C-alpha positions as CSV (number, residue, x, y, z in Angstrom):
1,D,66.1,86.2,78.8
2,A,65.6,88.4,81.7
3,P,68.6,87.8,84.1
4,S,66.4,86.4,86.9
5,P,64.7,84.1,86.5
6,P,65.7,82.8,83.1
7,D,63.1,81.2,80.8
8,G,60.2,83.0,82.6
9,L,57.7,81.0,80.6
10,N,59.4,77.7,81.6
11,T,59.1,76.6,78.0
12,G,62.5,75.1,77.5
13,Q,61.5,71.6,78.9
14,D,57.7,72.1,78.3
15,N,56.7,70.3,75.1
16,S,53.1,71.3,75.0
17,D,54.2,74.2,72.8
18,I,56.7,74.5,70.0
19,L,59.0,77.0,71.6
20,S,62.7,76.2,72.3
21,A,62.5,73.3,69.9
22,V,63.6,72.1,66.4
23,L,60.6,71.1,64.4
24,R,60.2,68.7,61.5
25,I,57.2,69.1,59.2
26,D,56.2,68.1,55.7
27,V,55.4,71.3,53.8
28,D,54.1,69.4,50.8
29,G,51.2,67.9,52.6
30,T,48.3,69.1,54.8
31,E,46.4,67.5,57.6
32,G,43.9,68.4,60.3
33,G,43.3,71.9,59.0
34,L,47.0,72.6,59.0
35,K,48.9,73.8,56.0
36,Y,51.5,71.2,56.6
37,R,51.7,67.5,57.6
38,V,53.5,66.0,60.6
39,P,55.7,63.1,59.5
40,P,54.4,59.9,61.2
41,D,57.9,58.9,62.3
42,N,58.5,62.1,64.3
43,P,59.7,61.0,67.8
44,F,56.7,62.3,69.9
45,V,53.8,61.5,67.6
46,G,50.9,60.3,69.7
47,R,52.3,61.4,73.0
48,P,49.7,63.2,75.2
49,N,50.2,66.9,75.7
50,V,53.3,67.0,73.4
51,R,53.4,68.8,70.1
52,S,54.0,66.2,67.4
53,E,56.0,68.7,65.3
54,I,58.9,68.5,67.7
55,W,62.1,66.7,66.5
56,A,64.3,67.8,69.4
57,F,64.0,70.3,72.2
58,G,65.8,72.2,75.0
59,F,67.5,75.0,73.0
60,R,67.9,78.4,74.4
61,N,68.5,80.6,71.3
62,P,69.6,78.6,68.3
63,W,71.5,80.9,65.9
64,K,72.0,79.1,62.6
65,M,71.8,75.4,61.9
66,S,72.9,73.2,59.0
67,F,73.2,69.7,57.8
68,D,76.6,68.1,57.1
69,G,77.5,65.6,54.3
70,R,76.3,62.7,56.5
71,G,72.9,64.3,57.1
72,R,73.7,65.3,60.7
73,L,72.1,68.4,62.0
74,W,74.4,71.0,63.7
75,V,73.0,73.9,65.8
76,G,74.8,76.8,67.3
77,D,73.0,77.9,70.6
78,V,73.5,81.2,72.2
79,G,74.0,80.7,76.0
80,W,72.8,82.6,79.1
81,E,75.4,83.5,81.8
82,L,78.3,81.0,81.5
83,W,78.3,78.9,78.3
84,E,78.0,79.0,74.6
85,M,77.1,75.7,72.9
86,I,77.3,73.6,69.8
87,H,74.8,70.8,69.5
88,L,74.7,67.7,67.3
89,V,71.0,67.1,67.1
90,E,69.5,63.7,67.1
91,R,65.9,62.4,66.8
92,G,64.0,63.1,70.1
93,G,67.0,64.7,71.7
94,N,66.8,66.9,74.8
95,H,69.5,69.6,74.8
96,G,68.9,70.8,78.3
97,W,67.6,74.4,78.4
98,S,66.4,75.6,80.8
99,A,67.1,72.8,83.2
100,M,70.7,73.1,82.2
101,E,73.0,75.5,80.4
102,A,75.7,73.1,79.2
103,S,77.1,71.7,82.5
104,N,75.6,74.6,84.6
105,P,72.3,73.6,86.5
106,I,69.7,76.3,86.0
107,K,66.3,74.7,86.8
108,P,67.1,71.0,87.0
109,E,63.7,70.3,88.7
110,T,62.0,71.2,85.3
111,A,63.8,68.5,83.3
112,S,61.4,66.7,80.9
113,D,60.9,62.9,81.3
114,L,60.6,62.6,77.5
115,A,64.4,62.1,77.0
116,P,67.6,62.4,79.1
117,I,69.6,65.6,78.6
118,S,72.4,65.4,76.1
119,A,75.5,67.5,76.7
120,P,76.6,69.8,73.8
121,V,79.4,68.4,71.7
122,A,81.3,71.7,72.3
123,A,80.8,74.3,75.0
124,H,82.7,77.6,75.4
125,R,82.9,79.6,78.6
126,H,82.2,83.3,78.3
127,T,85.9,84.0,78.8
128,E,86.3,83.0,75.1
129,A,82.9,83.3,73.5
130,A,79.7,85.1,74.2
131,S,77.2,84.7,71.2
132,M,77.5,81.5,69.2
133,T,77.0,81.5,65.5
134,G,76.6,78.1,63.9
135,G,78.3,77.4,60.6
136,Y,78.8,74.6,58.1
137,E,80.8,71.5,57.4
138,Y,83.6,72.6,55.1
139,Q,83.5,70.9,51.7
140,G,85.6,73.3,49.6
141,S,89.0,72.7,48.0
142,R,91.0,75.7,49.0
143,L,91.6,74.6,52.6
144,L,92.1,70.8,52.4
145,K,93.1,70.5,56.0
146,L,89.7,71.7,57.0
147,R,87.7,69.5,54.7
148,G,85.0,67.6,56.5
149,A,85.3,69.8,59.7
150,Y,82.4,71.7,61.1
151,I,83.3,75.4,61.1
152,Y,81.6,77.8,63.4
153,G,82.3,81.1,65.2
154,D,81.4,83.7,67.8
155,Y,79.7,87.0,67.2
156,E,81.1,88.8,70.2
157,T,84.8,87.7,70.1
158,G,85.3,87.0,66.4
159,K,86.9,83.6,67.1
160,I,86.4,80.7,64.7
161,W,86.8,77.0,65.4
162,A,87.0,73.7,63.5
163,L,85.4,70.6,65.0
164,R,85.3,67.0,64.0
165,H,83.0,64.4,65.5
166,D,83.2,60.7,64.6
167,G,79.6,59.9,65.6
168,Q,80.7,58.9,69.2
169,R,83.0,61.7,70.4
170,V,84.8,64.9,69.4
171,V,88.1,63.9,67.8
172,E,89.4,67.4,66.9
173,H,88.5,70.8,68.3
174,T,90.8,73.7,67.3
175,E,90.6,77.5,67.3
176,I,91.6,78.4,63.7
177,A,91.1,82.2,63.6
178,D,90.8,85.1,65.9
179,T,89.3,87.9,63.9
180,P,88.2,91.5,64.8
181,H,84.8,90.8,63.2
182,K,81.3,90.4,64.4
183,I,80.4,87.1,62.8
184,G,76.7,87.3,62.1
185,T,76.3,84.3,59.8
186,F,78.2,81.8,57.6
187,G,77.4,80.9,54.0
188,V,78.5,78.4,51.4
189,G,79.4,79.4,47.8
190,N,78.6,77.6,44.6
191,K,82.0,75.7,44.8
192,G,81.5,74.7,48.4
193,E,83.7,77.4,49.8
194,L,82.9,78.9,53.2
195,Y,82.2,82.6,53.8
196,Y,81.1,84.7,56.7
197,I,79.5,88.1,57.2
198,H,81.0,90.8,59.5
199,Y,77.9,92.6,60.8
200,A,79.0,96.2,60.7
201,N,78.2,99.4,58.9
202,P,78.8,98.6,56.1
203,A,78.6,94.8,56.5
204,T,81.4,92.9,54.7
205,I,81.9,89.3,53.5
206,H,85.1,87.4,54.3
207,R,86.7,84.1,53.7
208,L,89.4,82.2,55.6
209,I,92.9,81.9,54.1
210,P,96.0,80.0,55.4
211,N,98.1,82.0,57.9
212,P,101.7,82.0,56.6
213,R,103.1,82.9,60.1
214,V,101.4,80.0,62.0
215,G,103.9,78.4,64.3
216,Q,106.3,81.3,64.3
217,T,107.3,82.7,67.7
218,S,106.4,86.3,68.6
219,D,108.7,88.9,70.2
220,F,105.7,90.4,71.9
221,P,106.9,91.9,75.2
222,R,106.4,89.5,78.1
223,K,107.1,92.1,80.8
224,L,105.6,95.5,81.2
225,S,109.1,97.0,81.4
226,E,109.7,95.7,77.8
227,T,106.8,97.6,76.3
228,G,108.4,101.0,76.3
229,L,105.4,102.5,78.0
230,F,107.4,103.6,81.1
231,A,110.8,105.1,81.4
232,D,110.7,103.9,85.1
233,T,108.3,101.0,85.4
234,A,108.3,100.8,89.2
235,R,107.4,104.5,89.5
236,Q,105.2,104.3,86.4
237,R,107.0,107.3,85.0
238,P,105.8,107.5,81.3
239,G,108.3,107.0,78.5
240,A,108.8,109.1,75.4
241,G,105.5,109.7,73.6
242,V,103.4,108.4,76.5
243,Y,101.1,110.8,78.4
244,E,98.8,110.4,81.4
245,F,95.2,111.4,80.9
246,S,92.0,111.4,83.0
247,I,88.3,111.0,82.1
248,H,85.1,112.3,83.6
249,E,83.2,109.1,84.0
250,P,85.4,106.1,84.9
251,M,83.9,102.6,85.1
252,W,82.9,101.2,88.5
253,Q,85.8,99.5,90.0
254,D,84.7,98.5,93.6
255,G,87.1,100.8,95.4
256,A,90.0,100.3,93.1
257,E,91.8,103.3,91.5
258,A,93.2,103.6,88.0
259,T,95.7,105.8,86.1
260,R,95.3,106.0,82.3
261,Y,98.0,106.5,79.6
262,I,98.0,107.1,75.9
263,G,101.1,106.2,73.8
264,L,101.7,107.4,70.3
265,P,104.7,106.3,68.2
266,K,107.3,108.9,67.3
267,T,105.7,112.1,66.0
268,S,102.3,110.7,65.1
269,G,99.0,112.0,66.3
270,I,95.3,111.1,66.2
271,H,92.6,112.7,64.1
272,T,89.0,113.0,65.3
273,D,86.1,114.1,63.1
274,I,83.0,115.3,64.9
275,V,80.0,115.5,62.6
276,V,77.1,117.5,64.0
277,R,73.7,116.6,62.5
278,G,70.8,119.0,62.1
279,N,69.1,117.5,65.1
280,G,72.1,118.2,67.3
281,S,73.3,114.6,67.6
282,R,77.0,114.0,66.9
283,N,78.9,111.2,65.2
284,I,82.5,110.9,66.3
285,T,85.2,109.0,64.4
286,T,88.9,108.8,65.2
287,A,91.8,107.7,63.0
288,W,94.6,106.2,65.0
289,P,98.2,105.7,63.9
290,D,99.7,102.2,63.7
291,E,101.2,101.0,67.1
292,A,99.0,103.4,69.1
293,V,98.5,102.2,72.7
294,L,96.1,103.0,75.5
295,A,96.9,101.7,79.0
296,K,95.4,101.6,82.4
297,T,97.1,100.6,85.7
298,I,94.7,99.5,88.4
299,R,95.6,99.8,92.1
300,L,94.1,98.3,95.3
301,G,95.1,100.8,97.9
302,K,98.6,101.9,96.8
303,K,99.4,98.5,95.4
304,P,99.5,98.1,91.6
305,V,97.7,94.9,90.6
306,E,97.2,95.0,86.8
307,T,98.1,97.1,83.8
308,Q,95.7,96.7,80.9
309,V,97.1,97.5,77.4
310,L,95.0,98.2,74.3
311,H,97.2,98.0,71.2
312,F,96.3,99.1,67.6
313,D,98.3,97.3,64.9
314,G,97.0,99.4,62.1
315,D,94.1,97.0,61.4
316,A,92.6,96.0,64.7
317,W,92.7,96.6,68.4
318,S,93.8,93.9,70.8
319,G,93.8,93.8,74.6
320,Y,96.5,92.4,76.9
321,S,96.9,92.4,80.7
322,Y,100.1,92.5,82.8
323,R,100.0,91.3,86.4
324,W,102.3,93.1,88.9
325,N,104.7,91.3,91.1
326,E,104.6,91.5,94.9
327,E,107.4,94.1,95.0
328,G,105.6,96.4,92.5
329,S,108.7,96.6,90.4
330,D,107.4,95.0,87.2
331,A,104.5,93.1,85.7
332,E,104.2,89.9,83.7
333,L,102.0,89.3,80.7
334,V,99.0,87.2,81.6
335,G,97.9,84.3,79.4
336,A,95.0,84.6,77.0
337,A,92.5,83.0,79.4
338,G,93.1,85.6,82.2
339,E,93.8,84.9,85.9
340,E,92.1,85.0,89.2
341,F,94.0,85.4,92.5
342,D,93.9,86.8,96.0
343,V,95.5,90.2,96.7
344,P,96.6,91.1,100.2
345,V,95.7,94.7,100.8
346,K,96.8,96.7,103.8
347,G,93.8,97.7,105.8
348,W,91.5,95.3,104.0
349,K,90.8,92.3,106.2
350,G,91.7,89.1,104.4
351,G,92.6,91.0,101.2
352,T,90.4,90.7,98.2
353,R,89.8,88.4,95.3
354,Y,90.9,89.9,92.0
355,R,90.2,88.7,88.5
356,I,92.0,89.6,85.3
357,P,89.7,89.1,82.3
358,S,90.6,87.0,79.3
359,R,91.7,88.7,76.1
360,A,88.5,87.8,74.5
361,E,86.6,89.5,77.3
362,C,88.6,92.6,76.8
363,M,87.3,92.9,73.2
364,R,83.7,92.3,74.2
365,C,83.8,95.8,75.8
366,H,86.4,97.4,73.4
367,S,84.3,96.6,70.4
368,M,83.3,98.3,67.2
369,W,80.0,99.3,68.8
370,N,81.9,101.8,71.1
371,K,84.6,102.3,68.5
372,F,87.1,100.3,70.6
373,T,88.4,103.2,72.7
374,P,85.4,104.3,75.0
375,A,87.7,106.2,77.4
376,F,89.6,108.3,75.0
377,E,86.9,110.2,73.2
378,P,85.7,113.9,73.4
379,M,82.9,113.6,75.8
380,Q,85.0,111.7,78.3
381,L,87.9,114.1,77.9
382,A,86.1,117.4,77.9
383,G,83.2,116.4,80.2
384,F,79.6,115.7,79.2
385,A,78.4,119.1,80.3
386,A,81.1,121.0,78.5
387,F,80.5,118.9,75.4
388,S,76.8,119.6,75.3
389,K,77.2,123.3,75.9
390,Q,80.0,124.1,73.5
391,S,80.1,123.6,69.8
392,A,81.8,120.5,68.5
393,R,84.5,122.7,66.9
394,D,85.3,124.5,70.1
395,V,85.7,121.2,72.0
396,A,87.8,119.7,69.2
397,V,90.1,122.7,69.0
398,G,90.3,122.9,72.8
399,L,91.4,119.3,73.0
400,G,93.8,119.6,70.1
401,L,92.3,116.4,68.6
402,A,89.9,117.1,65.9
403,N,88.4,118.7,62.9
404,A,84.6,119.3,63.1
405,N,82.3,118.8,60.2
406,Y,78.7,119.9,59.9
407,F,75.7,119.1,57.7
């Protein structure tokens, strides 16, 4: 939808058309000149100005639906601004859009009088999900603890959840995996095992396996001073193997300032290939060593507020944030959900409200689509004008980063 207003056609609660609805038809029959038949027990048969094909309505952007072993219909619904939703669909149900987005009122005055609005059985804020992908009830034999649970995921954050509903309420709802993947769809194999597709180039198929380290404590640094990024944390003097760098086009930060760092373990380096195509376009790929780190300290005035850390474990990038203490001597690791707080700033009346994003939100921007490290790449480092005027090989050699390939 366009950001404002959403649902410009006002079709979410309008049942004179078949948009924003789940339909139920009999494809083996015909009637009234149609190449299908409407089952006579559909909920709105005979209602004036209502399409009789509708089984349930009020969906924004259903992405994958499936029936479970009890014949219940599950739908993953991609949200708008605040929420991602999972619906358990019943006959004649109204699932809210665009009067509501989960618990968020959008156009409540448009609510249909055909049925009261049913809340989703699960709703995720955009701090942990951003594009819901519906899945299946697990009926396989490899993961017995998941048997009978509805498994679904999120395209943007790669998270996967298990949900159980006893017909009256949710009795279990657990995040079971946090992947680096873009979960485009789920599928079920011949033996009932569950698979999902990572939508990439090339796309790959994956399955879940038990995590042998579940429940084990981690020695991940809880303080910025424990990360090794700085020899002197209070002065932010880089440690061994850590270097400050700047870019030509920083993101908009509403008056805040940032200092950026790259940390490479021991004597390792990075290798960038710049492929120049015949039409002049470039494809840039970078190979990073295990335990590479990119960091950014954000300041309001002279006060450090947050240091963001992007860490590569050899397989995937992960984002973390550290919140600085009042003295500016050290920073504490922020929880996965992020934080929001007031920051007193000298010269700024009343200070300012500051928000540290969740770890899931970090990876919505640092994604495979921008190759995870949008700041540390040749055009940002060399400058867009310099990059467009010089050959890729000259830029690469000048930066000491890359080999350049041509075809």
